[in-house]
C-alpha positions, 0 to 999 in steps of 0.5 A, spaced: 167 150 523 165 147 517 161 150 511 155 146 513 154 150 520 154 157 516 148 161 516 144 164 510 147 171 512 154 168 512 153 166 505 151 173 503 157 176 507 162 171 503 159 173 497 159 180 498 166 180 500 168 176 494 165 180 489 167 186 492 175 184 492 174 181 485 171 188 482 176 192 486 182 188 485 181 189 478 181 197 478 186 202 479 187 204 487 186 211 485 179 209 483 177 203 488 179 206 494 174 212 493 169 207 491 171 203 498 170 209 502 163 211 499 161 204 501 164 204 508 160 210 509 154 207 506 155 201 510 156 204 517 150 209 516 146 203 515 149 199 521 146 202 527 149 197 532 156 199 530 155 206 529 152 206 536 158 202 539 163 206 536 160 213 538 160 210 545 167 208 545 169 215 542 165 218 548 170 213 553 176 215 549 175 222 548 170 225 553 171 232 551 169 232 544 163 235 542 157 232 538 159 235 531 166 233 532 164 226 534 160 225 528 165 228 523 170 223 526 165 217 525 164 219 518 172 219 517 172 213 520 167 209 516 170 212 510 177 209 512 174 202 513 172 202 506 178 205 503 182 199 507 178 194 504 179 197 497 187 196 499 186 189 501 183 187 494 189 191 491 194 187 496 192 181 493 194 183 486 200 188 488 207 187 486 213 188 492 215 194 488 208 197 488 207 195 496 214 199 497 212 205 493 205 206 497 208 205 504 215 208 505 217 205 512 222 208 517 225 205 523 227 198 520 233 198 524 229 197 530 228 190 528 234 189 524 239 190 530 235 184 534 235 180 528 243 181 527 244 179 534 240 173 533 235 174 539 229 175 534 224 180 536 216 181 538 213 186 534 206 189 537 201 193 533 194 194 533 188 195 528 191 202 526 191 204 519 192 199 515 195 193 519 195 188 513 199 193 509 204 193 514 205 186 514 206 186 507 211 192 507 215 188 512 215 182 508 217 186 502 223 189 506 225 182 508 223 182 515 222 174 517 215 175 520 211 170 524 204 172 525 199 169 530 192 170 527 185 169 530 181 164 525 175 167 522 168 165 523 167 163 515 173 158 513 172 160 506 174 168 508 179 165 513 183 162 506 183 168 503 186 172 509 191 167 510 193 167 502 193 175 503 198 175 509 202 170 507 203 173 500 210 176 501 213 171 506 209 172 513 208 165 516 201 165 519 200 161 526 193 160 527 191 161 535 190 155 538 193 150 543 199 149 538 200 157 537 205 158 543 210 152 541 210 155 534 211 162 536 217 160 541 220 156 536 220 162 531 223 166 536 228 161 537 229 161 530 231 168 530 224 171 527 220 176 529 213 175 532 207 179 530 202 180 534 195 184 534 194 186 542 188 191 542 182 187 542 179 183 548 179 176 546 176 170 550 180 164 551 187 166 551 192 169 556 190 176 558 191 181 563 187 188 565 191 194 563 189 201 562 187 203 555 184 211 555 184 210 562 179 204 563 181 197 564 182 193 558 183 185 557 189 185 553 193 179 550 199 178 554 202 173 550 207 178 547 210 180 553 210 173 556 214 171 549 219 176 550 221 176 557 221 168 556 226 169 550 230 175 552 228 179 546 225 186 545 218 188 544 218 193 538 212 197 537 210 198 529 204 202 526 201 204 519 197 210 518 194 213 512 197 220 509 193 225 506 196 224 499 193 217 499 200 214 501 201 210 507 207 211 512 210 205 516 213 207 523 217 202 527 219 205 534 224 203 538 224 197 543 220 198 549 224 199 556 225 192 560 220 192 565 222 193 572 224 187 577 219 183 580 215 177 579 213 174 572 206 176 573 208 183 575 213 184 569 208 181 564 203 186 566 208 192 566 210 190 559 203 189 556 201 196 559 207 199 556 205 196 549 198 198 550 200 205 552 204 205 545 198 203 541 194 208 545 198 214 543 197 211 535 190 212 536 190 219 539 194 221 533 190 218 528 183 217 531 179 216 525 184 210 523 182 205 529 176 200 529 172 203 534 166 198 533 170 193 537 168 192 544 175 194 547 172 194 554 167 188 554 170 185 560 172 189 566 176 186 572 172 184 579 172 190 583 177 187 588 182 188 581 180 194 579 
């Protein structure tokens, strides 16, 4: 999409985001993050659609939660999203040493082993904690990442987020016709493919697997690449700590799926990866994107 195709509200959103990033990026994180949290709460309070959608999705995931618990979780989630945006502004200027100090990382050996063996690895994660900080932290740690990303509606915002994601050495591959070839080439070059697989995305290979007990259309490329290349699938997540720091956790590789057809094995491995994301969301429910339409598409009755 060119800038000529953008609508007035796109220009308003762009101006608001750029203004926030410029202002917040010049403030100490201890100042910008509480400010971002307050803005996040305000924006969610004014956004009835996302608030209603988040509430509906929480009811699917946690049907036993009482109304007050749901309201509390929604407030904390809104503040988390606002704080996340302040951290993104900070990341645009942060040094590698500052990134490492903000976010310790455990389990790097689970990526270092396949790299030492020359097989590469597929890293799966979700929109948990601050996934942009996770990308930066792994780059600072020297992990050779190649991330598949979905382009943003506004090409100007796309340039900003691409610059952020590549600051610490990550190779960014936009989703599209050439993405599969480039991701396979990265694995062949003994790199780590990073894939966010917790959204229902049209026009890419997907399978239905359970997420909080309900079928969810889930990108299957991570499983397909790993099975084709014979490399491990490694879950990794970030979460916010009470003291303001973050913790990055690299988990052990997922077990190989049992013998079966290629389609059966892709579904089994995608289901295992999605179960790891569900575990993370259950542990830190205020740090996930509940406004996303995760269960937007459902399988036909014959596939349910």
